[in-house]
N, C-alpha and C positions, 0 to 999 in steps of 0.2 A: 382936119379930122379935131374935134375937141374930144378929149377923153376925160373920163370921171376921175381918173387918177389925180389930176392935176389939183383940183379944188376939195377932195375929199378929207375930212379931218384926219388926225392921226390915229384916233379911235377905231377908224373905219379900216384901218389895214388888219384887223382882225374880224372880218366879217362873219356873221352866221349865214351861211351859204344855204340858199334855197334852190336848189338844182331841180329840173323838170321831175314829175314823179317817176318817171322811168329810172332816172340816175337815182333817185332818192331812194327808191326801192331796193337799190342795189348795194347801198352803203354798208351794210353789213355781210354783204356775201363776198364773191370771188371778183367784184367788179363788171363793167359793163362787157358785152360781147361784141364781136365786130358789126354785127348787125344793128347793134344799139347806137353806134358812134355817130352817124348822121343825126339822130334826133338829139344828143347830148351836144354836137358842136352847133347846131342850129339854136339852141337855148344860151349858150355861151357867147355866141357871135357880138353881141351887143353889151355883154357884161364886162366890168373892169377888170384888169389884169390880176388885180388881187384876189378877186373871186375865183379865178381860174386856177390860180396856182393854191389856194386855200383847198378848193375841192380836190384837187390832184393829190395833195400831200395828205389831207384827212382820210382820203379813199384809199390810196395805196401805200401810205407811210414810208418806210425805207425800201420798199419795192418801186418808187419813183425816183431817180437821181436827177439832178440839174446837170445837163452836159453843156459846158461852158467854154468858148474858145478865148474868153477874156480881151474881146476887142472893147469891151465895157463891162460895167458891172451893174446894170440895171437890174435885171432879172434876179441877180444874187441878192440886191437891195431889197427887192420885194419878197422874195423867198425867205430870207432869213430873218425879215420881220414876223412871219407867220409861223416858221420853224427853224430856230437857230442852229438846229443840228441836221438839215437837210443835207443830204450827200451832195457834193460838188465834184464832178468830174472834169479833169482837163486832161486832154490827149497833148502829150509832150513828144512831138515828131521826131525831135533831135534837131530840127533846123529852125526854131524859132527864133525871132530876134531876141537879143539880149534885153531889150527893152521892153518884151512882153513876158519874158522869165520874172524880170523885177517887179512888173505890174500884178502878176500873180502872187508874188510874197508880200507886197504891199497890201494887196485886196485880203489875203488869207490873214494878216496881221489884224488888219482893221475890223473883220468880222469874226476872226476865232473860227475859221472855215474848217468844217468837216469836209476836207479836200482829199480827194484820191486822184493820184497823178499816174496816168497810163502811159506807157512806153511800148515800143514796138519789139516785136519777137526778133529773134535771129534771122528768121526769114527776110526782113526788110532790109538787110544790107546789102541785098543785090539790088535793090531798086532806091538809088539816091534821091534826094529830092530834086524834083523836076523830071524825072524819069516817067515813062509811060505807066508803070502801077505803083508809083511812090505812095499816092493818096490811099490805094487800096491796102496795102501793107502797112503804112505809118498812121493811118486814121481809122478805115472802115472795118478792118479785122480785128485791130486792139479795141475798138468800141463794142463790135459783136461780143468779144469775149467778156467785157466790162459789164454787159447787159445781160450776160447768162443769169436765168433764173429770176429776172425783174419782170415787172408786169406792165410797166410803162417808163417812157423817159421824157424830159422835159427839155426844150430847148428855147434858145432866143432868136429863133427864126422869124423874119418878117417878110410880108408880101413884096415890099418895096426893094427886096435884096436884089433880085434877077426877074426875069421874066418866068422863068421855070418855076417860081415860088408865088407867082401872082394869085393863084387861087388857094394857098395853102390854108386849111382849116385851124381853126383855133384848138380842136380837139380832134386829132384823125387816127387813121389806123396805120400803121407802119407793116405794110404788107411782106416786106422782105423779113422783119424779126419777128412777126406773128404777136406784135404788143400795141398798147395805145401810145400814141406820142402827142406831147401836149405843148402847144406853141402860145403861150399867153400872149406874147407881143406881136403876134400875126398882123392886126390891124395897124400897128404902130407905124408912124412915119419917121424918117432921120430927125426932123424938128421934134417930134414928140420924145425922142430919146434925149436930146439935147436939153430938152426944156427939163425933163425929169433930173438929169444929172445937174443942172443949175438949180432947180428948186431944193433938192435934197443936198446938195454940195457934195456930190460924189468926185472921187477921184477919177482923172481921164487919162487913158492910155497915153505915154508920154510921145508915141508917134503921130498923134492926132494932129498936132500942131504943126507937124513937118509936112504935111500932105498926104499921110496915109490914113486913107478914110475906110479902106476894107483891110484888114490886117490878117495875113496869113504867113507862111514860111519865108524866112528871109531871102532865100534864093529866088522865090517866084512871086515877090510882091514888088510894087515900086509905088512911089508917092504918084497922085493924079494932079492934073492943073484943074482950076474952076471949072472950064468949060467940058471937062470930063466927067462920064458916068462914075459913081462911087466905087463901083467894082472894075473899073479899067484897068487899075493897077493890079490884078490878079490874074496870075499865068499870062503875062503880057507876050505878046508873039504867038500864042497858040489860040486854038478853038475852044479850049477847056473853059467852062464857066463853073462847074461844081466839083467838088472832091469826092462826091459819092455817100455823104452822110445823109442827105436830104433828098436822094433821089428815089427813094420807096415810096 
């Protein structure tokens, strides 16, 4: 896939977004309704990620935080070029690799992030990392609380991540939370991410060079071999493929 982001001049990172008439008519209102989302998704399907991000941040403002796992900082780089005060949410499960926490600090310092770190409630103590309901109490419920009173949320989800994400829209409706979910990188491949990182000289998660190509919590993540799927190192030995954040 050849993406427009690779060759667009720096000035194009602040585009004058021209969404479809339906979305444009809503720019000064409360935002699109659930019924309007498919039309907007179709419009943005072939648009550069910068335009998707710009549309979301200009329409929803502080009502649309960027939720980031910090496996990379590509979406952060794109979003902060458009709004350097975009709120970035990081879910600190209490079981991240020390390298991940160090990477979060490095990225925060590089961009001066408006970072909000969310930690689990006391109810998570019963479910240590790797147990049956750990992701529910350490990720899903904390995110639900963080998104209270928000209109939308933005993620780095990609269709190539897992088969369950293969048809993820660029703009969709989160039925569980009753809000808009924006996935600007949905169409990107792993090579697209790597190329963007190289072109923009972005910092790379320190575990990537050690074979950790999909990075979650340390007790449930292992490195993968060259002949394995990128996600093979997540929850090894179990049938789990998703933490629950993106199953809506």
